[in-house]
Wavefront OBJ file of the C-alpha trace (Angstrom):
o trace
v 73.035 108.652 137.437
v 74.876 110.608 140.107
v 74.582 114.307 140.855
v 77.226 116.370 139.031
v 78.258 117.895 142.367
v 78.085 115.116 144.918
v 77.658 111.401 145.478
v 73.839 111.436 145.729
v 71.522 110.088 143.025
v 70.429 112.749 140.541
v 66.751 113.512 140.070
v 65.531 111.622 137.013
v 66.233 113.641 133.866
v 68.330 116.205 135.757
v 72.043 116.761 136.426
v 71.632 117.378 140.146
v 70.375 115.655 143.279
v 67.292 117.017 145.038
v 69.359 119.446 147.149
v 71.522 120.866 144.367
v 68.524 121.037 142.007
v 66.588 123.127 144.526
v 69.621 125.395 144.958
v 69.899 125.737 141.155
v 66.226 126.684 140.835
v 66.546 129.259 143.614
v 69.625 130.759 141.952
v 67.656 131.153 138.704
v 64.755 132.802 140.541
v 67.073 135.098 142.498
v 68.869 136.133 139.323
v 65.618 137.268 137.739
v 64.927 139.426 140.800
v 68.466 140.845 140.855
v 68.442 141.491 137.103
v 65.215 143.480 137.358
v 66.509 145.495 140.328
v 70.104 146.031 139.173
v 72.125 146.056 136.002
v 73.938 142.781 136.705
v 75.095 140.057 134.352
v 74.842 136.316 134.950
v 78.547 135.787 135.649
v 78.749 138.734 138.041
v 75.646 137.484 139.831
v 77.135 133.988 140.208
v 80.331 135.487 141.627
v 78.278 137.485 144.141
v 76.404 134.333 145.158
v 79.554 132.226 145.460
v 81.425 134.853 147.517
v 78.565 135.803 149.842
v 79.147 134.325 153.327
v 75.380 133.936 153.771
v 75.103 131.631 150.743
v 74.456 128.011 151.635
v 76.848 125.220 150.713
v 74.661 123.688 147.989
v 73.980 127.038 146.328
v 77.690 127.938 146.455
v 78.599 124.617 144.801
v 76.029 125.169 142.048
v 77.195 128.756 141.465
v 80.827 127.674 141.244
v 79.969 124.867 138.828
v 78.050 127.284 136.648
v 81.107 129.528 136.708
v 83.260 126.560 135.741
v 85.229 126.736 138.979
v 83.772 123.805 140.904
v 86.360 121.397 142.263
v 85.306 117.893 143.174
v 84.720 117.378 146.874
v 86.870 114.264 146.721
v 90.671 114.723 146.493
v 90.796 111.770 144.097
v 88.440 113.506 141.677
v 85.788 110.877 142.238
v 82.187 112.058 142.553
v 81.822 109.669 145.491
v 82.768 110.551 149.049
v 86.024 109.072 150.325
v 85.647 105.859 152.253
v 86.150 106.129 156.007
v 89.746 105.616 157.041
v 90.559 102.818 159.414
v 92.425 103.635 162.552
v 95.920 102.337 162.739
v 96.191 99.124 164.661
v 92.550 98.114 164.131
v 91.247 95.536 161.727
l 1 2 3 4 5 6 7 8 9 10 11 12 13 14 15 16 17 18 19 20 21 22 23 24 25 26 27 28 29 30 31 32 33 34 35 36 37 38 39 40 41 42 43 44 45 46 47 48 49 50 51 52 53 54 55 56 57 58 59 60 61 62 63 64 65 66 67 68 69 70 71 72 73 74 75 76 77 78 79 80 81 82 83 84 85 86 87 88 89 90 91
């Protein structure tokens, strides 16, 4: 099975690849810390994570997916990366 966010293989029994799964776990841990320190809901927390310029790419993708706003990385909607384009005039 493929990761729900990229073209990599998902960890067995999970929806995400190793990288996105680690980002997901860190988001869950961070939320617990934020929730204890502040009066913040899950959705607001995910928005903060997704809009923070210091957030890494994998964590941002996970946060956006959890918010229901993730757009596939591929313009075709495929979970696989686009194939390299050939240069014109080459075979």
